[in-house]
C-alpha positions as a Markdown table, in Angstrom:
| # | Residue | x | y | z |
|---|---|---|---|---|
| 1 | Met | 22.8 | 66.7 | 23.7 |
| 2 | Thr | 19.7 | 67.7 | 25.6 |
| 3 | Asn | 17.7 | 64.9 | 24.1 |
| 4 | Asn | 20.3 | 62.3 | 25.0 |
| 5 | Lys | 20.4 | 63.5 | 28.6 |
| 6 | Asn | 16.6 | 63.4 | 28.8 |
| 7 | Thr | 16.6 | 59.8 | 27.5 |
| 8 | Glu | 19.2 | 58.8 | 30.0 |
| 9 | Asn | 17.2 | 60.4 | 32.8 |
| 10 | Asn | 14.1 | 58.6 | 31.7 |
| 11 | Val | 15.9 | 55.2 | 31.6 |
| 12 | Asn | 17.4 | 55.9 | 35.1 |
| 13 | Ser | 14.0 | 56.9 | 36.4 |
| 14 | Met | 12.4 | 53.6 | 35.3 |
| 15 | Ser | 11.8 | 51.0 | 38.0 |
| 16 | Glu | 13.5 | 47.6 | 37.9 |
| 17 | Glu | 10.2 | 45.9 | 36.8 |
| 18 | Asp | 9.9 | 48.2 | 33.8 |
| 19 | Lys | 13.5 | 47.5 | 32.8 |
| 20 | Lys | 12.9 | 43.8 | 33.0 |
| 21 | Ser | 9.7 | 44.2 | 30.8 |
| 22 | Met | 11.6 | 46.1 | 28.2 |
| 23 | Glu | 14.4 | 43.5 | 28.1 |
| 24 | Phe | 11.8 | 40.7 | 27.7 |
| 25 | Leu | 10.1 | 42.5 | 24.8 |
| 26 | Lys | 13.4 | 43.1 | 23.0 |
| 27 | Ser | 14.3 | 39.4 | 23.4 |
| 28 | Gln | 10.9 | 38.4 | 21.8 |
| 29 | Glu | 11.3 | 40.6 | 18.7 |
| 30 | Asn | 13.6 | 38.2 | 16.9 |
| 31 | Gln | 11.8 | 35.0 | 17.9 |
| 32 | Val | 9.5 | 33.2 | 15.4 |
| 33 | Val | 6.2 | 31.9 | 16.7 |
| 34 | Val | 5.2 | 28.5 | 15.2 |
| 35 | Ile | 1.7 | 27.3 | 15.4 |
| 36 | Asp | 1.4 | 23.5 | 15.0 |
| 37 | Ile | -1.9 | 22.0 | 14.0 |
| 38 | Pro | -1.7 | 18.3 | 14.9 |
| 39 | Asn | -2.6 | 15.9 | 12.1 |
| 40 | His | -4.3 | 18.7 | 10.1 |
| 41 | Lys | -2.0 | 18.1 | 7.1 |
| 42 | Asn | -2.4 | 14.3 | 7.3 |
| 43 | Glu | -6.2 | 14.7 | 7.4 |
| 44 | Ile | -6.1 | 16.9 | 4.3 |
| 45 | Glu | -3.8 | 14.5 | 2.4 |
| 46 | Thr | -6.0 | 11.5 | 3.5 |
| 47 | Ser | -9.2 | 13.1 | 2.2 |
| 48 | Lys | -7.5 | 14.0 | -1.1 |
| 49 | Thr | -6.3 | 10.4 | -1.5 |
| 50 | Glu | -9.8 | 9.0 | -0.8 |
| 51 | Lys | -11.4 | 11.4 | -3.4 |
| 52 | Lys | -8.8 | 10.3 | -6.0 |
| 53 | Arg | -9.6 | 6.6 | -5.3 |
| 54 | Lys | -13.3 | 7.1 | -5.6 |
| 55 | His | -12.9 | 8.9 | -9.0 |
| 56 | Val | -10.6 | 6.4 | -10.6 |
| 57 | Asn | -12.0 | 5.2 | -14.0 |
| 58 | Phe | -13.5 | 1.8 | -13.8 |
| 59 | Phe | -11.3 | 0.3 | -16.4 |
| 60 | Lys | -8.1 | 1.7 | -14.8 |
| 61 | Gln | -9.1 | -0.1 | -11.6 |
| 62 | Phe | -8.0 | -3.3 | -13.3 |
| 63 | Leu | -4.4 | -2.1 | -13.2 |
| 64 | Ile | -4.5 | -1.5 | -9.4 |
| 65 | Pro | -3.1 | -4.4 | -7.4 |
| 66 | Arg | -4.9 | -3.1 | -4.2 |
| 67 | Val | -8.2 | -3.9 | -5.8 |
| 68 | Tyr | -7.4 | -7.6 | -6.1 |
| 69 | Tyr | -5.9 | -7.7 | -2.6 |
| 70 | Thr | -9.1 | -6.2 | -1.2 |
| 71 | Ala | -11.3 | -8.7 | -3.0 |
| 72 | Ile | -9.4 | -11.7 | -1.8 |
| 73 | Val | -9.2 | -10.5 | 1.8 |
| 74 | Val | -12.8 | -9.6 | 2.0 |
| 75 | Tyr | -13.8 | -12.9 | 0.5 |
| 76 | Ile | -11.7 | -14.8 | 3.1 |
| 77 | Leu | -13.2 | -12.7 | 5.9 |
| 78 | Phe | -16.7 | -13.5 | 4.6 |
| 79 | Met | -16.0 | -17.2 | 4.5 |
| 80 | Ile | -14.8 | -17.1 | 8.1 |
| 81 | Thr | -17.8 | -15.2 | 9.2 |
| 82 | Asn | -20.1 | -17.4 | 7.2 |
| 83 | Asn | -18.8 | -20.5 | 8.9 |
| 84 | Ile | -19.2 | -18.9 | 12.4 |
| 85 | Val | -22.8 | -18.0 | 11.6 |
| 86 | His | -23.5 | -21.4 | 10.3 |
| 87 | Phe | -22.1 | -23.0 | 13.4 |
| 88 | Leu | -24.2 | -20.7 | 15.6 |
| 89 | Leu | -27.4 | -21.6 | 13.6 |
| 90 | Val | -26.6 | -25.3 | 14.0 |
| 91 | Ala | -26.0 | -24.8 | 17.7 |
| 92 | Leu | -29.4 | -23.1 | 18.0 |
| 93 | Asn | -31.0 | -25.9 | 15.9 |
| 94 | Ile | -31.9 | -23.5 | 13.1 |
| 95 | Tyr | -30.7 | -24.9 | 9.9 |
| 96 | Asp | -31.7 | -26.7 | 6.7 |
| 97 | Glu | -31.8 | -30.4 | 6.8 |
| 98 | Asp | -30.0 | -30.8 | 3.6 |
| 99 | Gly | -27.8 | -27.8 | 4.3 |
| 100 | Lys | -28.7 | -26.1 | 1.0 |
| 101 | Ser | -30.7 | -23.0 | 0.3 |
| 102 | Leu | -33.4 | -23.0 | -2.4 |
| 103 | Asn | -31.1 | -20.8 | -4.5 |
| 104 | Glu | -28.4 | -23.4 | -4.3 |
| 105 | Glu | -30.8 | -26.2 | -5.2 |
| 106 | Asp | -31.9 | -24.2 | -8.3 |
| 107 | Leu | -28.3 | -23.7 | -9.2 |
| 108 | Glu | -27.5 | -27.4 | -9.0 |
| 109 | Glu | -30.5 | -28.3 | -11.2 |
| 110 | Ala | -29.5 | -25.7 | -13.8 |
| 111 | Leu | -25.9 | -27.1 | -13.9 |
| 112 | Ala | -27.2 | -30.6 | -14.3 |
| 113 | Asp | -28.6 | -29.6 | -17.7 |
| 114 | Gly | -25.8 | -30.6 | -20.1 |
| 115 | Lys | -26.9 | -28.3 | -23.0 |
| 116 | Leu | -27.0 | -25.0 | -21.0 |
| 117 | Lys | -24.5 | -25.9 | -18.3 |
| 118 | Tyr | -21.6 | -23.8 | -19.6 |
| 119 | Ile | -23.8 | -20.8 | -20.5 |
| 120 | Phe | -25.3 | -20.9 | -17.1 |
| 121 | Val | -21.8 | -21.0 | -15.5 |
| 122 | Ile | -20.8 | -17.9 | -17.4 |
| 123 | Tyr | -24.0 | -16.1 | -16.2 |
| 124 | Val | -23.6 | -17.2 | -12.5 |
| 125 | Val | -19.8 | -16.5 | -12.3 |
| 126 | Ile | -19.5 | -13.3 | -14.4 |
| 127 | Ile | -22.7 | -11.7 | -15.7 |
| 128 | Gly | -24.8 | -12.2 | -12.6 |
| 129 | Pro | -22.3 | -10.6 | -10.2 |
| 130 | Ile | -21.8 | -7.6 | -12.4 |
| 131 | Ile | -25.6 | -7.0 | -12.7 |
| 132 | Glu | -26.2 | -7.5 | -9.0 |
| 133 | Glu | -23.3 | -5.2 | -8.0 |
| 134 | Leu | -24.5 | -2.5 | -10.3 |
| 135 | Phe | -27.9 | -2.5 | -8.7 |
| 136 | Phe | -27.3 | -3.4 | -5.0 |
| 137 | Arg | -23.9 | -1.7 | -4.4 |
| 138 | Leu | -23.5 | 1.1 | -7.1 |
| 139 | Leu | -27.1 | 2.2 | -7.3 |
| 140 | Leu | -28.6 | 1.3 | -3.9 |
| 141 | Phe | -25.7 | 1.4 | -1.4 |
| 142 | Arg | -23.9 | 4.3 | -3.1 |
| 143 | Gly | -27.2 | 6.2 | -3.6 |
| 144 | Ile | -28.1 | 6.1 | 0.1 |
| 145 | Ser | -24.5 | 7.0 | 1.0 |
| 146 | Ile | -24.5 | 10.1 | -1.2 |
| 147 | Ile | -27.8 | 11.2 | 0.4 |
| 148 | Gly | -26.2 | 10.8 | 3.8 |
| 149 | Glu | -23.2 | 12.9 | 2.8 |
| 150 | Lys | -25.5 | 15.7 | 1.6 |
| 151 | Ile | -27.9 | 15.6 | 4.6 |
| 152 | Gly | -25.0 | 15.2 | 7.1 |
| 153 | Lys | -22.6 | 17.6 | 5.4 |
| 154 | Asn | -21.9 | 19.3 | 8.7 |
| 155 | Asn | -22.7 | 16.5 | 11.0 |
| 156 | Lys | -20.4 | 13.5 | 11.3 |
| 157 | Phe | -22.9 | 11.4 | 13.3 |
| 158 | Ile | -25.7 | 11.7 | 10.7 |
| 159 | Arg | -23.3 | 10.8 | 7.9 |
| 160 | Arg | -22.2 | 7.7 | 9.7 |
| 161 | Phe | -25.7 | 6.7 | 10.7 |
| 162 | Ile | -27.0 | 7.0 | 7.1 |
| 163 | Lys | -23.9 | 5.0 | 5.9 |
| 164 | Phe | -24.9 | 2.3 | 8.5 |
| 165 | Leu | -28.4 | 2.3 | 7.0 |
| 166 | Ala | -27.0 | 2.0 | 3.5 |
| 167 | Tyr | -25.2 | -1.2 | 4.6 |
| 168 | Leu | -28.4 | -2.6 | 6.2 |
| 169 | Ile | -30.9 | -1.7 | 3.5 |
| 170 | Ser | -28.7 | -2.7 | 0.5 |
| 171 | Ser | -27.8 | -6.0 | 2.1 |
| 172 | Ala | -31.3 | -6.8 | 3.1 |
| 173 | Val | -32.7 | -6.1 | -0.4 |
| 174 | Phe | -29.8 | -8.1 | -1.8 |
| 175 | Ala | -30.6 | -11.1 | 0.4 |
| 176 | Phe | -34.3 | -10.7 | -0.4 |
| 177 | Gly | -33.5 | -10.9 | -4.1 |
| 178 | His | -32.1 | -14.4 | -3.6 |
| 179 | Phe | -35.6 | -15.4 | -2.6 |
| 180 | Asp | -37.1 | -14.1 | -5.8 |
| 181 | Phe | -38.3 | -11.0 | -3.9 |
| 182 | Ser | -41.1 | -13.2 | -2.6 |
| 183 | Phe | -42.1 | -13.3 | 1.0 |
| 184 | Lys | -43.6 | -16.8 | 0.4 |
| 185 | Val | -40.3 | -18.2 | -0.8 |
| 186 | Leu | -38.5 | -16.3 | 2.0 |
| 187 | Met | -40.7 | -17.9 | 4.7 |
| 188 | Ser | -40.1 | -21.3 | 3.3 |
| 189 | Asp | -36.3 | -20.9 | 3.5 |
| 190 | Tyr | -35.8 | -18.1 | 6.1 |
| 191 | Val | -33.0 | -19.9 | 7.8 |
| 192 | Asn | -30.7 | -19.0 | 4.9 |
| 193 | Phe | -31.5 | -15.3 | 4.9 |
| 194 | Pro | -28.7 | -14.4 | 7.4 |
| 195 | Ile | -26.1 | -15.9 | 5.1 |
| 196 | Tyr | -27.1 | -13.8 | 2.1 |
| 197 | Phe | -27.5 | -10.7 | 4.3 |
| 198 | Ile | -24.0 | -11.1 | 5.6 |
| 199 | Met | -22.8 | -11.7 | 2.1 |
| 200 | Gly | -24.3 | -8.4 | 1.0 |
| 201 | Ile | -22.6 | -6.6 | 4.0 |
| 202 | Phe | -19.1 | -7.9 | 2.9 |
| 203 | Phe | -19.7 | -7.0 | -0.8 |
| 204 | Ala | -20.5 | -3.5 | 0.4 |
| 205 | Ile | -17.4 | -3.4 | 2.5 |
| 206 | Ala | -15.3 | -4.4 | -0.5 |
| 207 | Tyr | -16.8 | -1.5 | -2.4 |
| 208 | Asp | -16.7 | 1.1 | 0.4 |
| 209 | Tyr | -13.2 | 0.3 | 1.7 |
| 210 | Asp | -11.4 | 2.2 | -1.1 |
| 211 | Gly | -14.3 | 3.3 | -3.3 |
| 212 | Tyr | -13.2 | 0.8 | -6.0 |
| 213 | Phe | -16.4 | -0.7 | -7.5 |
| 214 | Leu | -14.3 | -3.4 | -9.2 |
| 215 | Ala | -13.3 | -4.8 | -5.8 |
| 216 | Ala | -17.0 | -5.6 | -5.0 |
| 217 | Ile | -17.5 | -7.2 | -8.4 |
| 218 | Leu | -14.3 | -9.4 | -8.0 |
| 219 | Thr | -15.4 | -10.4 | -4.5 |
| 220 | His | -18.8 | -11.5 | -5.8 |
| 221 | Ile | -17.2 | -13.3 | -8.8 |
| 222 | Leu | -14.8 | -15.1 | -6.5 |
| 223 | Asn | -17.6 | -16.2 | -4.2 |
| 224 | Asn | -19.8 | -17.5 | -7.1 |
| 225 | Ala | -16.8 | -19.2 | -8.8 |
| 226 | Val | -15.8 | -21.1 | -5.7 |
| 227 | Ala | -19.4 | -22.1 | -5.0 |
| 228 | Thr | -19.9 | -23.3 | -8.6 |
| 229 | Leu | -16.6 | -25.2 | -8.5 |
| 230 | Leu | -17.6 | -27.0 | -5.3 |
| 231 | Ile | -20.9 | -28.1 | -6.9 |
| 232 | Phe | -19.0 | -29.6 | -9.9 |
| 233 | Ile | -16.5 | -31.4 | -7.5 |
| 234 | Leu | -19.0 | -32.7 | -5.0 |
């Protein structure tokens, strides 16, 4: 009895502000506090999806429709860009008189040989693109990109900058390769360097977009197949 009376006296002696504070605390006891982290779950799921794509077995990539869509779309975008660049070069009076690079002229001469024509077509359309993509995209582009990921592990700007360098370096070396890695040949046909450089950029995009190496190979094969077909037709 004495304790109850003391409690009642203590409650009565509390000020109005103290009573309000106690009522507020009691009202908060049964409430659940939810902390929302915007897009955090989505970012984790996206990174997991990207990792899965980059580690898909090469032969399993043949069964992924997205690979073929990527190759076709990238090739179309390349052709649009290629025509725009060609138009700008003509406007600036920087172009080949016959409109052909030395590489294209060599290709025409090789296809004119009846005995080796079909063997050369197989090399240009299938074997050549595979070898070039292995070196320029899988080895060079991917190698530089991996270095960037390690150096810029905690710095997003460094990672992106090195990825940008990977695009530039791999595409420049790819373009230079179409001039037999010879500065002499390059200087005699320098007006066509931008076309091969841009071509290398788009092949790298095809590979880097989803991490499917097959997409870059198919884009390259599609480009060479159409170019070869046009030579036969024209």
